Each structure stands twice: as structure tokens, then as C-alpha cells.
C-alpha positions as CSV (number, residue, x, y, z in Angstrom):
1,X,93.6,-224.3,170.8
2,X,92.4,-226.9,173.3
3,X,90.7,-228.9,170.5
4,X,93.9,-228.8,168.5
5,X,95.8,-230.2,171.5
6,X,93.3,-233.0,172.0
7,X,93.5,-233.9,168.3
8,X,97.2,-234.0,168.3
9,X,97.4,-236.0,171.5
10,X,94.5,-238.5,171.1
11,X,93.2,-238.6,167.5
12,X,95.9,-239.6,165.1
13,X,93.3,-240.4,162.3
14,X,92.5,-236.7,162.0
15,X,95.9,-235.3,162.8
16,X,97.2,-233.1,159.9
17,X,100.3,-234.4,158.2
18,X,102.5,-233.0,155.5
19,X,100.8,-235.2,152.8
20,X,97.4,-233.6,153.7
21,X,98.7,-230.2,152.3
22,X,99.5,-231.5,148.9
23,X,97.7,-229.7,146.1
24,X,94.4,-231.3,145.2
25,X,92.6,-229.3,142.5
26,X,89.4,-231.3,142.6
27,X,89.1,-231.1,146.4
28,X,89.9,-227.4,146.4
29,X,87.2,-226.8,143.7
30,X,84.7,-228.8,145.6
31,X,85.3,-227.0,148.9
32,X,85.2,-223.6,147.2
33,X,81.9,-224.2,145.3
34,X,80.4,-225.7,148.5
35,X,81.4,-222.7,150.5
36,X,80.2,-220.2,147.9
37,X,76.9,-222.0,147.6
38,X,76.4,-221.9,151.4
39,X,77.4,-218.3,151.5
40,X,74.9,-217.4,148.8
41,X,72.2,-219.4,150.5
42,X,72.7,-217.5,153.8
43,X,72.9,-214.2,151.9
44,X,69.6,-214.8,150.1
45,X,67.9,-215.8,153.4
46,X,69.2,-212.7,155.1
47,X,68.1,-210.4,152.3
48,X,64.6,-211.8,152.6
49,X,64.6,-211.2,156.4
50,X,65.7,-207.6,155.9
51,X,62.9,-206.9,153.4
52,X,60.4,-208.5,155.7
53,X,61.7,-206.5,158.7
54,X,61.5,-203.3,156.7
55,X,57.8,-203.9,156.0
56,X,57.2,-204.7,159.7
57,X,58.9,-201.4,160.7
58,X,56.2,-199.5,159.0
59,X,53.6,-200.8,161.4
60,X,54.7,-198.7,164.3
61,X,56.9,-199.0,167.4
62,X,54.6,-201.3,169.4
63,X,54.5,-203.9,166.6
64,X,58.3,-203.6,166.1
65,X,58.7,-204.3,169.8
66,X,56.3,-207.2,169.6
67,X,58.0,-208.7,166.6
68,X,61.5,-208.4,168.0
69,X,60.5,-209.9,171.4
70,X,58.7,-212.8,169.8
71,X,61.6,-213.3,167.4
72,X,64.1,-213.7,170.3
73,X,62.0,-216.5,171.8
74,X,61.5,-218.0,168.3
75,X,65.3,-218.0,167.8
76,X,65.7,-220.0,171.0
77,X,63.1,-222.5,169.8
78,X,64.7,-222.7,166.3
79,X,68.3,-223.4,167.4
80,X,67.8,-227.1,168.3
81,X,66.2,-227.6,164.8
82,X,69.3,-226.0,163.2
83,X,71.5,-228.4,165.3
84,X,69.5,-231.4,164.2
85,X,69.9,-230.3,160.6
86,X,73.6,-229.9,161.0
87,X,74.0,-233.3,162.7
88,X,72.1,-234.9,159.9
89,X,74.3,-233.2,157.3
90,X,77.4,-234.6,159.0
91,X,76.1,-238.1,159.2
92,X,74.7,-238.0,155.6
93,X,78.1,-236.8,154.3
94,X,79.9,-239.6,156.1
95,X,77.6,-242.3,154.8
96,X,77.6,-240.9,151.3
97,X,81.3,-240.9,151.3
98,X,81.3,-244.5,152.6
99,X,78.7,-245.6,149.9
100,X,76.2,-246.6,152.6
101,X,73.2,-245.0,150.9
102,X,70.5,-246.9,152.7
103,X,71.6,-245.4,156.0
104,X,71.0,-241.9,154.6
105,X,67.2,-242.5,154.6
106,X,67.4,-243.7,158.2
107,X,69.3,-240.6,159.2
108,X,66.6,-238.4,157.6
109,X,63.8,-240.3,159.3
110,X,65.4,-240.1,162.7
111,X,66.2,-236.4,162.2
112,X,62.6,-235.7,161.3
113,X,61.5,-237.6,164.4
114,X,63.7,-235.5,166.7
115,X,62.5,-232.4,164.9
116,X,58.9,-233.4,165.5
117,X,59.5,-234.1,169.2
118,X,61.2,-230.7,169.7
119,X,58.4,-229.0,167.6
120,X,55.7,-230.5,169.8
121,X,57.6,-229.3,173.0
122,X,58.0,-225.8,171.5
123,X,54.3,-225.7,170.6
124,X,53.1,-226.7,174.1
125,X,55.4,-224.4,175.9
126,X,54.7,-221.4,173.6
127,X,51.0,-221.8,174.1
128,X,51.2,-222.5,177.8
129,X,53.9,-220.0,178.8
130,X,54.2,-217.6,175.8
131,X,52.8,-214.6,177.7
132,X,55.3,-215.1,180.5
133,X,58.2,-215.5,178.1
134,X,57.2,-212.3,176.2
135,X,56.8,-210.2,179.3
136,X,60.2,-211.4,180.6
137,X,62.0,-210.8,177.2
138,X,60.4,-207.4,176.4
139,X,60.2,-206.1,180.0
140,X,56.8,-204.7,179.4
141,X,53.1,-205.5,180.2
142,X,51.9,-203.4,177.3
143,X,48.8,-205.2,176.1
144,X,49.3,-204.4,172.4
145,X,53.0,-205.6,172.5
146,X,52.2,-208.8,174.5
147,X,49.2,-209.8,172.4
148,X,50.9,-209.3,169.1
149,X,54.0,-211.1,170.2
150,X,51.9,-213.9,171.4
151,X,50.0,-214.0,168.1
152,X,53.4,-214.3,166.3
153,X,54.4,-217.3,168.5
154,X,51.0,-219.0,168.1
155,X,51.1,-218.7,164.3
156,X,54.7,-219.7,163.9
157,X,55.2,-222.6,166.4
158,X,52.8,-225.0,164.7
159,X,55.0,-224.9,161.7
160,X,58.3,-225.6,163.4
161,X,58.3,-229.2,162.2
162,X,58.2,-227.9,158.7
163,X,61.1,-225.6,159.5
164,X,63.0,-228.6,161.0
165,X,62.4,-230.6,157.9
166,X,63.6,-227.7,155.8
167,X,66.9,-227.5,157.8
168,X,67.4,-231.2,157.6
169,X,66.9,-231.5,153.9
170,X,68.7,-228.2,153.0
171,X,71.9,-229.2,154.9
172,X,71.8,-232.9,154.0
173,X,71.3,-232.4,150.3
174,X,74.6,-230.5,150.2
175,X,76.3,-233.5,151.7
176,X,75.3,-235.7,148.7
177,X,77.1,-233.3,146.4
178,X,73.9,-231.4,145.3
179,X,74.6,-227.6,145.7
180,X,71.9,-225.9,143.5
181,X,68.6,-227.1,145.2
182,X,69.4,-225.2,148.5
183,X,70.0,-222.0,146.6
184,X,66.6,-222.5,144.8
185,X,64.9,-223.2,148.1
186,X,66.4,-220.0,149.5
187,X,65.2,-218.1,146.4
188,X,61.7,-219.5,146.9
189,X,61.8,-218.2,150.5
190,X,63.1,-214.8,149.3
191,X,60.3,-214.6,146.8
192,X,57.7,-215.5,149.4
193,X,59.0,-212.8,151.8
194,X,59.0,-210.2,149.1
195,X,55.4,-210.9,148.2
196,X,54.5,-210.8,151.9
197,X,56.3,-207.5,152.4
198,X,54.6,-205.8,149.5
199,X,51.2,-207.6,149.5
200,X,50.3,-209.4,152.7
201,X,51.6,-206.9,155.3
202,X,50.0,-203.8,153.6
203,X,46.7,-205.7,153.3
204,X,46.6,-207.6,156.6
205,X,49.0,-205.8,158.9
206,X,51.0,-207.8,161.4
207,X,49.0,-211.0,160.7
208,X,50.5,-210.9,157.2
209,X,54.0,-210.7,158.8
210,X,53.3,-213.6,161.1
211,X,52.1,-215.8,158.3
212,X,54.9,-214.9,155.9
213,X,57.7,-217.1,157.4
214,X,55.6,-220.3,157.8
215,X,54.5,-219.9,154.2
216,X,58.1,-219.6,153.0
217,X,59.2,-222.6,155.2
218,X,56.4,-224.7,153.7
219,X,57.2,-223.8,150.1
220,X,60.9,-224.3,150.6
221,X,60.4,-227.7,152.3
222,X,58.1,-229.0,149.6
223,X,60.7,-228.2,146.9
224,X,63.5,-229.8,148.9
225,X,61.5,-233.0,149.5
226,X,61.4,-233.5,145.8
227,X,64.9,-232.3,145.2
228,X,66.4,-234.6,148.0
229,X,64.4,-237.6,146.7
230,X,65.9,-237.1,143.3
231,X,69.4,-236.6,144.7
232,X,69.0,-239.7,146.8
233,X,68.0,-241.8,143.8
234,X,70.9,-240.5,141.8
235,X,73.3,-241.4,144.6
236,X,71.9,-244.9,145.0
237,X,72.2,-245.4,141.2
238,X,75.8,-244.1,141.3
239,X,77.0,-246.5,144.0
240,X,75.0,-249.4,142.5
241,X,76.8,-248.9,139.2
242,X,80.1,-248.6,140.9
243,X,79.5,-251.9,142.8
244,X,79.7,-250.3,146.3
């Protein structure tokens, strides 16, 4: 409500007017398909996480506690990477709409740089203070829980830059009107987690669970690098032909 008041008072350019509510079939279809694609992407990701968690649950209560504790810390580390990806998506969409295609590559580069800086910070703090964080989060000094949770962090944090790149490309590619690649990327992650749940974890225990997500991030990011490059070239060609 406060945001609405500020918009009405200070930002006329985004103030809704009657003309904004006129029927626009093309815009409605675009918003609907984008929303459905994002919903399906998040659903696929969540299904993979549930399958992986079910496999971890079979390793016993101490491993479950270790995984949940490490995951809470990991979620804190991941959130700035999600934010960088969302910011890049907004800026990419704005410049795509304005036909300023060259700026999109700059946005991706700066986003990747910020993701790298945060990833290095996460790596250093996880290795230096991981044990303290885990004991504070779990409220226990149980050696099995602390050691396994610390192993999870030490395996995952070196791959946060890959995760950041995944977020940046996944969100940004939707902003250049390319909706299918993020779904394929999520499906790749899902497949990787299913394989981990039924092969890696039974064979290698919790180590297999710790490795599962970095592997899925890596595979998804590799696919999106090629997909985004293709979408970028297509957008550049589109605006070149239109004379923008």
C-alpha cells in the first residue's frame, strides 16, 4: 500500500491509467506463457529437491540433521546470488525492450563479476567459520552432525559461482523472450538429482548427496551458456534487421 501511494504521488510514468487496462491479447498471452514457464521451472526444481531429500532421509537422523543445518546456511549464501540473477533479468529486459543489445553482454559480465565476488566471500567464510555456523544453527556439538554438515558446505561453496551464473543466465534468458531453455535447464537438474538419489547416494552415502547439487548446477549452467549465446545472437540479428 505504501508503494502504491509513492507511485501515485511521485512516479507518473508508471501510474496506472484507464488506457493501461485496454484488452491486449498479445501482451496477455506473453505474460501468461512467461508465468507458466516460470511456474513449471520452479515446480521441476522443487520436485528434484524433494526426490533428493527423500534419498537423504534414508541415511539416518544424524545425517538429516546435518543436511538440514548445512542447507540453512547454504540458503543464506545463495540468496544474494538469486538477487544478482533477478537484477540482471530486470536490466536485460529493459535493454532488450529498448533495442540496446550490446548493453546486455555488459550486464551479464558485471553480474558474473558480482557473483564471483560473493562466491569467494562465501567460500572463505564457510571454510573459516563453517563449524561455528553449524553449531549455532543446529544447537548441537554432535561430531557426526557437525562434520557431515561441514563436509556439505565445503563441497558446495566452491561451486557457488557456477550457481550464480546459472541464476543469471536462467533469469536473463527469459527477458529476451526465450522461455523454453530455462525449462530444459531445470529438467537437466531434475535428471541429475534423480540419478544422484538412486545411484550416487546408495553407493557413496552422504558424499553422493553433497556432490549431487553442484553437478546439477554445472550441467544446467553449461546448457544455459550455449542457449543464452544463441538467444543473444538472435536478438542482435532481430534489431539489426529492424534498424534499431
